[in-house]
N, C-alpha and C positions, 0 to 999 in steps of 0.2 A: 869536243873530244880532245883529250891530250894525246899527242903522238908518242907511243912508247919508244924508249931508246934501247932497252935491254933485248936480248934474244927472245926471252919469254916474258909475258906480262899477264896480269890478272884478267880473267874473263869478266866483262861487264854485263849487267842484266840485259841491256838492249841487244847486245851481241848474242847472248844465249837464246833470246827469243828469235832473232834472225836465223840462227842456226836450226832452230826447231822448224821454221818455215822451209828452209833449204832441205832438211832431211825428209820432211813429209812430201815435199814436191818431188824430190828424186825417187822416193819410194814408189810414186806413181809413174814417173817419167821413164825410168829404166826399163821396167817390164813391158810397157806399152810399145816403146820404140824398138826394143830387142825382138819383138815378135815379127817385125816386117823389114828389118834392116840388118845388113851384114856387119855394120860397124856403128858405134856410137862414140861421140867425142864429148868429153867434159873438160872445160877450161876454167881454171881458177887464176884470175889475173893478178891478184895480190895475195899469194898463197900463205905467206907467213911460215912459222916453224912447225905447224902440224899439231901442236899442243899448246895449252896455256900453262901458266905457272902452277895452277892447282891440279894439273893433269887432265883437264877437260879437253876433248878432241876439238881441233880446229876444222875449218871447212874442208880441207883436203881429206882428212881422215874420215869425216862424216860422209863425204861422197863415196869413198872406197868402201866403207862399212855398209852403206846403203846398197851398193852394187853387190857386195858379198852376200847380203841377206837374200838377194834374189838370184844368186848365181846358178841355182838349179835350173832356172828358166832363162839365164843369160849366157848361152853358149857361144854367142857371137863375140867378135872382138870389141873390147871396151878400151878406149884410149883416154888416158888422163894426162892432161898437160897442166902442170903447175908452174907458174911464173913467179919468181921471187927475186927482187933486186939485191937484197942483202945476203952475202955469202954465208954468214953464221946461221941465219934462219933457214936457208936452203939446205945447208948441211944437216941441221937438226931435222928437217922434214925428210931428208933421205934416210936418216936413222929410224924415224917413225915408220916409214913405208916398209923398211926391211923387217920390222917386227910383225907385220900383218899377215904374212904368209899368203900372198895373193895368188890366185890361179894363173896358169900360163897364158890364158887369153886376155888377161888384164895387162895392157901395155902402158907403163907409167914413165913419164919424163918430167924431171925437175929442171926447168930452164932458169939459169941465173942471168938476170939482166932486167932492163926496163920493160914493163908490160907492153907499151905501144910498139917498141922495136921488135920484141919477140913475136907478138901476135901478128904483126904485119908480115914477118917472114913466114909464119905458119900459114897464113892465108894465101901467100904467094905459092906455097907448096900445094895447098888444096886446089888453087886455080890451075896449077900446072898439071894436075891429074884429075880431070873431070870425071873419070870413071869411079873415083873413090869418094865422091860426095857423101857425107854422112850427117845425120842429125847432130847438132851442136847445142850444148847448153853452156853459157859462159856466165860465171859469177865475177862481177867487177866490183871490188870492195875496197876502194882506196881510203886512206886516212884523210886526205885532202881532196883537191879538185884537179890538180895538174896530172898530166900523164894519161888522161883518158880522152883523147881527141874524138870529137863527134864524127869526123870522117871515117875513123876506124870502126866505131860502133855502127855507123851507117853501112859500111862495107860488110860487117859481120851479119847484120840483119838482112842484107840483100841475098844471102845464101839461103838455099832451100832448107826448111825445117830447122831454123836457128832461133834460139831464144836467149834473152839476156836478163839478168837481175843485177841492177846497178844501185849501189849506195850513193845517193846524191847529197853531198855535204853542203846544203844550201846556206847554213850559218857561216861556214868558212868563206864561201864565195861572197856573201853579202859583206863580210868584214873587209875583204880585200878589194872590193869593187872600185873604190876611189883611190887606190894606192898609186903614188906617183911613178913607181917603177914600171916602165913600159913592158918589161918582160913578164911581169905578173899579169898585167892587163892582157897581154898576148895569150897567156895560158888560159885565161877566162874565155877569150874569144874562141880559142881552139876547142875548149870543152863544149861550148854551145854550137860551134860551127857557124857563128854569125856575130857581128859586132853589135847587134841589137842588145846583147847583154850589158855592154858598157853603158849604153844610153839609158838603161833603167836607173842608174845612179842619179840622173837629173830629173827623173819623173816623180810624180806625186803618188801617194798611197803606200801600200805595204810592199817594200822591195823584195822581201823573201818570197812572197806569194807571186809576184811578177816574174821572178827568176824561175821558180818552180813551173809556172805555166808556160814560160818560154821553152824550157827544156822538154816539157810534155809535147808542145807543138812540134819541136824539132824531131823528137823520136817518132811522132806520128807520120812524119814524112817518109820514114823507113819501115814502119811496122803498123799494121792495121789495128792490132790490139795493144794498147798502152794503158797501164794502170799503175797508179802510185799509191803507196801505203805510207801513212804518216806515223812516225814514232814520236810519242809525246811523253813528257815527264808528268809528275803529279800536279805541276802548276799549269798543265796543258800547253807547255811550250814545245814546239816542234824540235826534236833533236836532229832528225834527218828524214829523208824520204827514201823508200825502196821503190825504184822504178822497175817494172816488169814490162818487157816488150817482146812481141811475138807476132808472126803472121798466121798462126795456127789457132783456130777456135778451141780445139781440145786442150792445147797447152794453156791457153788463157783460163779455161774452166778449171784445170787441175791446180793452177796457181791460186785461184780464188778459194778452192776447197782447202788447200794447204793453209791459207791465212785463217780461214774460219775454224780450223782445228787447233790453232795455237792459242792457249790461254795467256792472258796478260801475266807478265812476270815482274816481281819486285815493284819498282817505282814507275814502270812503263806500261803504256797501253797502246794499242794499234787503232788506227781508223783508216778507212778508205775515203779519201777526199777528192777523188778524180773528178767527180761532179760536185761543184760547190753547193748545189741545191739538193744534194742527196748524200751528205756525209754520214758515214756509218761508223759507229763505235762497236768494235767486235765484242767488247765486254758487256754491252747492254743493247743488243740488237732489237729493233722494232720493225715490224712488217708494214706499219702505217705509211712511212715515206714511199715504200715500193708500191703500195696500193694507190696512193695519190698519183704516182708517176705513171702507172698503168692506165688509169683513167684519162690522164692528160694525153698519153700516147695514142690510145686506141678508141677513145670516145668519138663516135661519128664514123668509125670504120665498118660498121655493120656487124654481121655475124661472122666471127673468125674462129679458127681452131685454137685450142690451147697450145698446140705445137708451135704456132706462130708466136704466141706470147712467150713461150719458153725460150725460143731462139733469141728474142729481144732481151730477156732477163739474163741469159747466158752470155751474150756477146756485148751488151751495152750497159750493164749495171754491175755493182759489186755483189749482188745477191746470187743465191743458188736456187735450185728447183724447189727445195723444201720451203724456202721463204716465199716463193711464188704461190705455193699452195696455201700458206697462211694468209697472204694478201688477198687471193681470190676468195677465200672463205670469209674474210672480213667484208669484202665488197658485196658478196652475195647476201650476207646477213643484214647489211645496211641498205639493201635495195639498189646498190650502184652497179650490180652485175646481174645479168640474166643468163641462165644456163639452160640450153635446150635439153629436152627430155631424152632425145635420141642422139646417138653419136654418129660420126661419119661412117662407121662400119656397120650401121644398121642395128646396133645393140643399144639397150637402154642404159643410160648413165646411172651409176649408183649415187645416191644422195650424198652430198658433201664431198664428192670425189672430183678430181680434175685431171683425168687422163688426157693424153695428147689428142685423142680423137673427139673429145668433147667440143661443142660449139658454144661460144660465149659472146655476149654483147655488152659493152661497157656503156653505162648510162650516165 
C-alpha cells in the first residue's frame, strides 16, 4: 500500500470493505454494551481526516454515525478518542465532527500526536480512576508497522471488556526484515514484543506466514480469542491481515457475524485463515470443512448435546451457528452423525433440526 501524502486521499476497495466490517460490528457492539454500562469508549488509533477525497466517510465518522443510529437506546456516555499525528488531518476531522450534530452525551476528543504516546497517557488516566473502567473498542489501522508497540496492545487487552481490531501490514514488515538500520529492526521487535521476529529472516519457508503466526501467538498471550482475516487480491496475494483480539466470547461472535455479512468488493476477497487446516473463503463458503472438523473433534466423545457443539463452533472456528446446522445435516445424511429421538428436556426432536437440547453422537 502506498502511504498517502495529501490531507485527503482516494478510498481503496479493501479499505471500503474493512469499513463495512467496522460498521456492522459497531452496529452490534454499541447497543449490547450500552445496556449494561454507564460509559463506552471507542478509540481510533490512526484516525485520519474523517473523509476521503470522494467524500466517503472515514472510520471516525463511521463510528459516530453507527452510534447515532442507536442513540435512542444509547443514553449513557459514549467517549470517542481519535488520535491523529498530522495536524492538517486532525483539523479536517474536527471540521467533519462539527457537521454531525452529535448529542450531548457523545464526548469526542481529537488528540494530535503519536498513537503510542497518546494511548499510553489515556491508559494511565484510566488506571488512575478504577471506578470509571468502561468497555473499550480500539481500531488500530496504521499504514506501516511502526508505532504500534506490542506492550501497549497487551496493556490494552489486559483491561476488562477491551477489544482491538488491528491492521497487520505483513508485507511491509517482511520487506524491512533484513534492513541494516538498527532503528528499523528495533521497530519490528517493538511491534511483536519479541526479537523472534528478526530471526525469521534467517529461517526457511514462507516468511510472511511465519510473521503472521508469530503475531497471532503474541496476541494470544493477552487475549483468549484471536482471529485473523486475510485480505487477498485477485491473484490470491495477501494484501494484509485484520487481527481481532478479545477476551469476550460474545465480542468474538459478533466480529465473526460482521465478517460473514460483508460481501467481497472490487478486486478483493476475504478469508479466515486462523486455522491453516480450515481456511474459509467468505465468498464461497462450504460446510464440509466444518463437518470434518466436528467429526475429528467429537468422535469418541459419546452422546453430547448440540449446545456443547455450538460452544466449540462459536469459540474455536470461523463459522456461525447456521453453518453448524448445515454441517450437522450433512453428517446425519451421510451416516456420520446419530441424533437421539428425545431431547434433554424430555421432548421429541423434530426431524432435521438441531436445537441445543438435542443429543448427538459423532461416528
